[in-house]
N, C-alpha and C positions, 0 to 999 in steps of 0.2 A: 389467580388476578385474570380479571376479564378486563377487554376493551384495549387500547390503542397505550403504550408505555414509552417514553422519551427517556432515554439513556445518553448522557453526555458524560464521556470519558476523557480523561486529560490525563499523560502521563509521560515520564521519559523514559528510554530506551539505551541498554548499557550492555555491550558485549553483543551485537547483532552484526558484528561486521565479520564476516567469513576472508582468511588471507587464502592466497594462490600464489604461484610462484611469479607471475606476471602481472596481477592487480589485488585489488581488494576491493569486497563489494557488499553491501547495505542488503541484508535480505530478513524480510519481515511477513508476517501474516498481519494485514492490516485488522481484516475480522475474520476471525479462524470459522471453519469448515463444520462447526459442532452445533449453531445454531437451529434450532427445529423449527421456526418462525420466519416466516418473510420478512425481509428488513426493508421498508419504505424509501428510504435515505441516509444514505451515510457518505460524511465527508471526514477526510484527514489532510494533514501538512506534516509534513517531512522537512526538517530546515537540519543544514550543516554548517559547519563554522566556515568552511572557505566559501569565499564569492564565487567559485566555477560555476558553470551551467552545463551540464552534461551532453552529450548529443544523442539524438534521437536512438542510436544503437547502443546506448551506452545506460538506460534506463529503461524498465518496464512495469506496467503496473496491469493486470491479469484479476477477473472475477469469473467467478461459475463454482462448477463441484470441483474438488481437491483436484489437482493435474492440469486443471483447467489452461490454455492458453488464450483463450477469450478475454475480449474486456467490455464490461458495460460500464464504462469509468472515465470521464472528461478529466482531461490532467491538463496542470498548466506546470510547466519548468520554467525556473527565471533563476538567476544567480542566488546561490543561496537557500532556495526551497524548492520542493516539488507539493504543488498542491492537487487533490482530487477530490471528486465527487461522483456519485453514482447516476448513472443517467435512466436507470429502469428500477423497476424493485429487483431488490436481492432476494431469490427464491431461498427456502428453508434449506439450510444444510449448503448454501455456496457460500465462498468468501470474497477476499480481496486478497492479493500478495504485492507488496511491490519490489523492487530491486534496483538497486544505484552501485553502477562500477566506477570504481576510483582508480587512479594508478597506484602501481606498486606503493607502499610505505605511507 
């Protein structure tokens, strides 16, 4: 296939919560690191049932190669959701990972 391609994906995720002794954590690769092409723009929305808003130290959004702690993602967090969108082109083999900390239980 030649030229630009637009993919719009929408799905629900179940089982993406990690449980620890003192907290729970949603951890998800929003865009995996295997895409062999640059991604000009990506956005995502993460919703949770509670109306809580995590403090800045209770969530993260990273972009880049596997293991990167950088972020070229603009993030908006409010009660019950976290929205993000890329601020720069995501190069080939770069991804986006999001994590949100929740109290235990």
